[in-house]
C-alpha positions as CSV (number, residue, x, y, z in Angstrom):
1,M,91.0,123.8,70.7
2,G,89.0,120.9,69.2
3,K,85.0,120.3,70.2
4,A,85.7,117.0,71.5
5,K,88.5,118.0,74.3
6,L,86.3,121.1,75.2
7,F,83.6,118.7,75.9
8,K,85.9,116.3,78.2
9,I,87.0,119.5,80.0
10,R,83.6,121.0,80.7
11,S,82.2,117.5,81.4
12,I,84.4,116.6,84.8
13,D,83.4,119.8,86.3
14,S,79.9,117.7,87.1
15,F,81.8,114.4,88.0
16,P,81.1,113.8,91.7
17,N,84.1,111.8,91.3
18,V,86.9,114.8,90.4
19,F,88.1,117.3,92.1
20,Q,89.6,120.8,91.0
21,N,92.5,123.1,91.5
22,E,90.8,126.7,90.0
23,H,94.5,128.2,90.3
24,Y,98.0,127.4,92.0
25,T,97.9,130.1,94.9
26,K,94.5,129.1,96.0
27,P,95.3,126.0,97.9
28,S,91.7,124.6,97.6
29,L,89.4,122.3,95.9
30,R,86.4,122.5,94.0
31,D,83.7,119.6,93.8
32,S,81.0,119.2,91.3
33,L,78.6,120.9,92.9
34,G,81.1,124.1,92.8
35,N,82.1,124.4,96.2
36,D,85.8,124.7,97.2
37,R,87.0,121.9,99.5
38,E,89.9,122.2,102.0
39,L,91.2,118.7,102.1
40,K,94.6,118.4,102.9
41,G,94.9,115.8,105.5
42,K,90.7,115.0,105.2
43,W,90.9,112.4,102.4
44,Q,90.1,109.3,104.4
45,K,87.5,111.3,105.8
46,D,85.7,113.7,103.5
47,V,86.7,111.5,100.3
48,F,86.6,108.1,100.8
49,K,84.6,107.7,104.3
50,N,87.1,105.0,105.3
51,D,90.5,104.5,107.7
52,N,91.9,102.9,103.6
53,P,95.4,103.1,102.7
54,I,96.0,105.9,99.7
55,I,97.9,105.4,96.5
56,L,98.1,108.4,94.0
57,E,98.8,108.1,90.1
58,L,100.9,110.8,88.9
59,A,100.7,112.4,85.9
60,C,98.2,109.7,85.5
61,G,96.7,111.2,82.3
62,K,93.5,108.1,81.8
63,G,94.0,106.6,84.7
64,D,95.0,103.4,83.3
65,Y,96.6,102.5,86.7
66,A,94.5,103.9,89.0
67,L,91.6,103.0,87.1
68,A,93.0,98.9,87.2
69,M,93.9,98.7,90.9
70,A,90.7,100.2,92.5
71,K,88.9,97.2,91.0
72,K,91.9,94.9,92.0
73,Y,91.9,96.4,95.7
74,P,88.5,97.5,96.7
75,K,89.8,97.9,99.9
76,K,92.4,100.9,98.9
77,N,91.8,104.1,97.5
78,F,93.5,105.7,94.1
79,I,93.7,109.3,93.4
80,G,94.9,110.0,90.6
81,I,96.3,113.3,89.3
82,D,96.6,115.2,86.3
83,S,97.2,119.0,85.4
84,K,94.8,118.1,81.9
85,G,91.1,117.9,82.5
86,A,90.5,115.9,79.2
87,R,93.1,113.4,79.8
88,I,91.3,112.8,83.5
89,F,88.2,112.4,81.7
90,T,88.0,108.6,80.9
91,G,89.3,107.2,83.9
92,A,87.0,109.9,85.9
93,K,84.3,108.4,83.7
94,A,85.0,104.7,83.6
95,G,85.1,105.1,87.4
96,M,81.3,106.3,87.6
97,D,80.2,103.6,85.1
98,E,81.8,101.0,87.6
99,K,80.6,102.5,90.8
100,L,83.9,102.7,92.2
101,T,83.7,104.5,95.5
102,N,88.0,104.1,95.9
103,L,88.6,106.1,93.0
104,V,89.0,109.8,92.7
105,F,90.7,112.5,90.0
106,V,92.6,115.8,90.8
107,R,93.3,117.9,88.4
108,M,96.4,120.0,89.8
109,K,99.9,120.4,88.9
110,I,101.8,117.7,90.6
111,E,104.7,120.5,91.9
112,N,101.7,121.9,94.3
113,I,101.2,118.4,95.6
114,T,102.1,119.3,99.5
115,L,99.3,121.7,99.4
116,F,96.7,119.0,99.1
117,F,98.3,116.3,101.2
118,A,99.5,116.6,104.5
119,E,102.3,114.6,106.4
120,N,101.7,111.2,106.3
121,E,98.7,111.1,104.8
122,V,100.0,108.8,101.7
123,D,101.2,104.9,101.1
124,E,102.2,104.7,97.7
125,I,102.9,106.7,94.8
126,W,102.9,105.5,90.9
127,I,104.4,107.4,87.7
128,T,103.9,105.6,84.7
129,F,105.7,107.0,81.6
130,P,105.9,110.5,82.2
131,D,106.9,113.3,80.0
132,P,110.8,112.6,80.2
133,F,111.8,116.0,79.4
134,P,115.4,115.4,77.3
135,R,116.7,118.7,77.6
136,K,119.2,118.9,80.7
137,R,117.8,122.5,81.1
138,D,114.8,120.8,81.8
139,A,115.6,118.6,84.3
140,K,113.7,119.7,87.3
141,R,110.8,119.4,85.4
142,R,110.9,115.7,85.3
143,L,108.6,114.1,88.2
144,T,111.6,112.2,89.8
145,S,113.6,115.1,90.2
146,V,115.3,115.8,93.4
147,S,112.8,118.4,94.2
148,F,110.1,116.7,93.5
149,L,111.1,113.7,95.2
150,E,111.6,116.2,98.2
151,R,107.8,117.3,97.7
152,Y,106.5,113.5,97.7
153,Q,108.6,112.7,101.1
154,C,106.8,115.3,102.8
155,I,103.2,113.5,102.3
156,I,104.3,109.8,102.3
157,K,104.0,107.5,105.5
158,P,106.8,106.0,106.7
159,D,108.4,103.3,105.0
160,A,106.2,104.3,101.6
161,S,107.0,103.2,97.9
162,I,107.5,104.7,95.0
163,N,106.6,102.9,91.4
164,F,107.8,104.4,88.2
165,K,107.6,102.6,84.6
166,T,109.3,104.3,81.5
167,D,110.6,103.4,78.0
168,D,113.2,106.5,78.8
169,L,116.1,104.9,79.6
170,P,118.1,107.8,80.5
171,L,114.9,108.9,82.4
172,F,115.6,105.7,83.8
173,H,119.1,105.9,84.8
174,F,118.5,109.9,86.1
175,T,115.4,108.8,88.3
176,K,117.6,105.4,89.7
177,Q,120.5,108.0,91.0
178,A,118.2,110.9,92.2
179,L,116.4,108.5,94.7
180,M,120.0,107.6,95.9
181,E,120.4,111.1,96.4
182,K,117.5,111.3,98.3
183,G,117.8,108.2,100.6
184,W,115.4,105.4,99.2
185,Q,116.3,102.3,99.1
186,S,115.8,99.8,96.2
187,E,113.9,97.1,95.7
188,V,113.1,96.4,92.4
189,Y,114.7,97.5,89.6
190,K,114.2,96.2,86.0
191,E,115.7,97.5,82.1
192,D,113.5,95.1,80.3
193,I,110.7,94.1,82.8
194,Y,109.1,91.8,79.5
195,A,112.8,90.0,79.7
196,S,111.8,87.8,82.3
197,P,108.7,86.7,84.7
198,L,107.1,89.9,86.2
199,D,107.8,90.6,89.7
200,F,104.4,91.4,90.9
201,E,100.5,91.4,89.5
202,E,100.7,95.3,88.9
203,L,103.3,94.7,86.2
204,N,100.5,93.7,83.8
205,I,98.6,96.6,84.1
206,Q,99.2,98.4,80.7
207,T,98.6,102.2,79.9
208,Y,98.3,103.7,76.8
209,Y,101.0,104.7,76.4
210,E,103.0,101.7,77.1
211,K,101.1,99.7,74.7
212,C,101.8,102.0,71.8
213,H,105.9,101.6,72.8
214,L,105.8,97.8,73.0
215,K,104.1,98.0,69.8
216,E,107.2,100.3,68.6
217,G,109.5,97.6,69.7
218,R,110.3,99.5,72.9
219,K,111.6,98.3,76.4
220,I,110.0,99.1,79.5
221,Q,111.8,100.1,82.7
222,Y,110.4,99.8,86.3
223,L,111.9,100.1,90.0
224,R,110.1,100.1,93.2
225,S,111.9,102.3,95.4
226,R,111.2,102.3,99.5
227,Y,111.7,105.5,101.6
228,E,112.4,104.7,105.5
229,K,111.5,108.3,107.0
230,G,113.9,109.3,110.2
């Protein structure tokens, strides 16, 4: 492991806006003081100290979306989630430097999301440029597979939405099918978001990966779906 990467991993241990799951069998999160925190169902009360909506950025990487939206929407709470501490470092440090009280990051495996968020706790989900896992045998690892959607449906509020951006058209089609299978209602579906005026401001936010893909001339796909819980 390189020195820079090791530095980032060690640094987030002291970041007050980062919570980390030590082991997937232990449903608690360690804070910067080394305390175990049971935050399931308590994010608004114990972390953000308000009743504002909670928006998740899953597989957030450097937290481009969570960071940009936290600055744009101070009356909403944002949580960037990723399993890699070195990735989280960039967004978490920027959040601290800019004194954003409505943004935190969590290092955890997304497949364990129901261990850390309660039923009806999440208002909206963003998934931007996740690993497409192109081999069929790895389809269950895709963050928009049916098994992951079932987890998200356990923690979202009624009428919550999911936003998905990718440069991988097969993954985009796979995601559309999975959402339909699980009863999500399509609201926006674009196979090239820059071929026409953007549907809303948030699409102006470009992650590190999106900028790379655009330089390579790749098309960016986006969909937004809503889930009406019975």
